[in-house]
C-alpha positions in Angstrom: -64.0 8.9 42.7 -62.8 12.2 44.3 -62.4 10.6 47.6 -60.4 7.8 46.3 -57.9 10.1 44.5 -57.5 12.2 47.6 -56.8 9.3 49.7 -54.2 8.0 47.3 -52.6 11.2 47.2 -52.5 11.5 51.1 -50.9 7.8 51.1 -48.4 8.9 48.4 -47.6 12.2 50.5 -46.9 10.2 53.7 -44.6 7.6 51.9 -42.6 10.5 50.5 -42.1 12.0 53.6 -41.1 8.8 55.4 -38.5 8.2 52.6 -37.1 11.6 53.2 -37.0 11.2 56.9 -35.0 7.9 56.5 -32.5 9.5 54.1 -31.7 12.3 56.5 -31.4 9.8 59.4 -28.9 7.6 57.2 -26.8 10.4 56.1 -26.7 11.6 60.0 -26.0 8.3 61.5 -23.6 6.5 58.9 -20.3 8.5 60.0 -18.1 5.7 58.3 -18.8 7.4 54.9 -15.4 9.3 53.7 -15.7 12.0 51.4 -12.4 12.1 49.2 -13.0 15.1 47.0 -16.4 13.7 45.6 -15.7 9.8 46.2 -16.3 7.6 49.0 -14.3 5.0 50.3 -15.9 1.4 50.5 -15.1 -1.7 52.4 -14.0 0.0 55.7 -13.0 -2.0 58.6 -13.5 -0.1 61.8 -11.3 -0.5 64.7 -11.9 1.6 68.0 -8.4 1.6 69.7 -9.8 4.0 72.8 -8.6 3.2 76.4 -10.1 4.2 79.7 -7.3 7.1 79.8 -8.1 8.6 76.5 -12.1 7.8 76.0 -12.3 11.7 75.2 -9.5 11.8 72.5 -11.5 11.6 69.4 -8.3 11.3 67.5 -7.7 7.8 68.6 -10.9 6.4 66.8 -9.3 4.9 63.5 -10.6 3.1 60.6 -8.3 0.8 58.5 -9.3 1.2 54.8 -8.3 -1.5 52.0 -5.1 -0.3 50.5 -6.5 -1.2 47.2 -9.4 1.1 47.5 -9.5 3.3 44.2 -9.9 6.5 46.2 -7.0 5.9 48.3 -4.8 5.1 45.2 -6.1 8.2 43.7 -5.0 10.3 46.7 -1.4 8.5 47.0 -0.7 9.0 43.1 -1.7 12.9 43.3 0.7 13.3 46.0 3.7 12.5 43.7 5.4 15.1 41.3 5.5 14.4 37.6 8.9 13.5 36.7 10.2 13.4 33.0 13.1 11.6 33.8 14.3 9.9 37.0 12.4 9.8 39.9 10.8 12.2 42.4 13.5 13.9 44.2 10.9 15.9 46.2 9.9 12.8 48.3 12.8 10.2 47.7 15.8 12.4 47.8 14.4 15.2 50.1 12.3 13.0 52.4 9.0 14.7 51.4 7.5 18.1 52.0 4.8 20.2 53.5 2.2 22.0 51.6 2.4 24.9 54.2 5.6 25.5 53.0 5.3 25.3 49.4 5.0 28.5 47.0 2.3 28.6 44.5 4.7 27.7 41.7 5.7 24.3 43.5 2.2 23.5 44.2 1.5 23.9 40.3 4.5 21.6 39.5 2.9 19.1 41.8 -0.5 19.4 40.1 1.3 19.0 36.7 0.6 15.1 37.2 -3.1 16.1 37.0 -3.3 19.0 34.7 -0.7 18.0 31.9 -3.0 15.3 30.4 -5.7 17.8 30.0 -3.7 20.4 27.9 -5.4 20.8 24.5 -3.6 22.0 21.6 -4.9 23.9 18.2 -2.8 23.6 15.0 -2.8 26.8 12.8 -1.5 27.5 9.4 0.1 25.2 6.8 3.3 23.5 6.5 5.9 24.4 6.7 4.5 27.4 8.4 2.4 25.3 10.9 2.1 26.5 14.4 0.6 24.8 17.5 -0.8 26.4 20.6 -1.1 24.5 23.8 -3.7 25.7 26.4 -5.3 24.7 29.8 -8.5 26.5 30.7 -7.8 28.6 34.0 -11.2 27.0 35.7 -9.9 23.6 34.9 -6.6 24.3 36.6 -8.7 26.1 39.5 -10.8 23.2 40.0 -7.9 20.7 40.4 -6.0 23.2 42.6 -8.9 23.3 45.0 -9.6 19.6 45.0 -6.2 18.8 45.9 -5.3 21.8 48.7 -8.7 22.8 49.6 -11.3 25.7 48.7 -10.3 29.4 48.0 -6.6 28.3 47.9 -6.3 28.8 43.8 -4.0 32.0 43.2 -3.5 33.0 39.6 0.1 32.9 38.4 2.0 33.9 35.4 3.5 30.8 34.5 3.0 27.0 35.0 5.4 24.2 34.1 5.4 20.2 34.1 8.9 20.3 33.8 8.8 20.3 30.1 6.0 22.2 28.7 5.9 26.0 30.3 2.3 27.8 29.8 1.8 31.4 30.3 -1.2 33.1 31.5 -3.5 34.5 28.9 -5.8 37.1 30.3 -7.8 37.7 27.5 -8.8 34.1 27.0 -8.7 33.3 30.6 -6.4 30.4 30.1 -2.6 29.1 30.1 -1.2 28.8 26.9 2.2 28.4 24.8 2.7 28.5 21.0 5.5 26.8 19.3 7.2 23.3 19.4 7.7 21.3 22.4 9.1 17.9 23.5 11.7 16.8 26.1 12.8 13.8 27.9 15.4 11.7 29.5 16.5 8.5 31.4 17.9 7.7 34.5 19.7 4.5 35.5 18.1 4.5 39.0 14.5 3.6 39.5 12.2 3.4 42.6 9.0 1.0 43.2 6.8 2.1 45.9 3.5 0.2 47.3 0.9 1.3 49.8 1.2 -0.9 52.7 -1.8 0.5 55.0 -4.3 3.4 55.0 -6.0 4.6 58.0 -8.9 7.2 58.6 -8.5 9.1 61.8 -11.3 11.5 63.1 -9.4 14.5 61.5 -7.1 13.0 58.8 -6.3 10.1 56.6 -2.7 8.8 56.6 -1.5 6.4 53.8 1.7 4.7 54.5 4.0 3.1 51.6 7.2 1.3 51.8 9.8 1.8 48.9 12.8 0.4 47.7 15.5 1.6 44.8 17.2 -0.4 42.1 19.5 0.0 39.0 21.0 -3.2 36.9 23.1 -4.1 39.8 21.5 -3.8 43.2 18.7 -3.1 45.1 19.0 -0.1 47.8 17.4 1.1 50.5 17.8 4.6 49.8 17.9 7.2 47.1 21.7 7.8 47.7 22.4 4.1 47.1 24.5 4.2 50.5 23.1 0.9 51.8 22.6 -2.1 49.5 19.9 -4.5 50.3 20.4 -7.1 47.5 23.1 -7.5 44.9 22.2 -8.8 41.4 18.2 -8.0 41.5 17.4 -10.7 39.2 14.9 -12.1 38.8 13.4 -8.6 39.5 15.0 -7.1 36.5 14.4 -9.9 34.3 11.0 -10.7 35.0 9.4 -10.5 31.3 5.9 -8.8 31.8 4.9 -5.8 33.3 2.4 -7.3 35.4 4.7 -10.3 36.6 7.3 -7.9 37.4 4.9 -5.9 39.6 3.8 -9.3 41.5 7.6 -9.7 42.3 7.9 -6.4 43.4 4.7 -6.4 45.6 6.1 -9.4 47.0 9.4 -8.2 47.9 7.9 -5.2 49.6 5.8 -7.6 51.7 8.5 -9.7 52.7 10.8 -6.8 53.6 8.5 -4.0 54.4 10.4 -3.7 58.0 13.7 -3.2 56.3 12.7 -0.5 53.7 12.1 3.3 53.8 8.3 4.2 54.6 6.5 7.2 53.7 3.2 8.9 55.4 0.9 10.8 53.0 -1.4 12.7 55.3 -4.8 14.3 54.2 -6.4 16.6 56.5 -10.1 16.9 57.0 -11.7 20.2 56.4 -14.7 21.6 57.7 -16.4 21.2 54.4 -16.3 17.4 55.0 -13.5 16.6 52.4 -9.7 15.6 52.8 -7.0 17.8 51.3 -3.2 17.2 51.0 -1.2 18.3 53.8 2.2 16.6 53.8 4.5 13.8 52.7 7.0 12.7 55.0 9.5 9.8 55.3 8.6 8.1 58.7 11.0 5.2 58.6 14.3 5.4 57.2 
């Protein structure tokens, strides 16, 4: 009985070793897995565009990623500023931004789209002397910051704001907080619709390209300043009843007119830790 037990144990150990070797081999060989801040991009189509003259240029290796990929959409969304009213002037008016040129305050404002929904609140006292404290734990903000801009990039600051709610750093509780009433809002007669038209992974970066158009009740415009009218009377775009139908019309319009629209490139550079971090947004076609 003892010999049979020892034999079974040896077989189990051999199988376990083979499984570990197989897993290591898979991780080393499968170079098409993209780390996107703890996520992976699936359904990639590999295109090797190297020629005889640039075989040694690794940056010419391209991987075309499905523009509907959830991870790509998440990167795209997180590169936009939260706007209380109107549209994102940093991108559509100013033509984009470079992370290397941003202050800590600018980065915190950009991150507001991610941290604002995570702000918690505590109501204290009784009516009519009821007060509310809004707060965000520093570790939560630090994790979001370094997930977007890279490891060891977080810097403590005195205040953060989403353009409406301003939180002040509370050293005793290691959080950003505000006590009092809050609320703001606004409207704009100009809107923008933007859609991803391509996403490409290179050896050192990911580039997401979008196309956009602007519209009000009277016209569809090519630019934020409404200097170039693409189409007068945007109906049926503005009269489409449901949000889903409206988006379908918008998507089709961009698909049919993408070469005549502004295009923006969202770049995420590959870091030595194997993850991609936001680098810039640039208007690449006017």
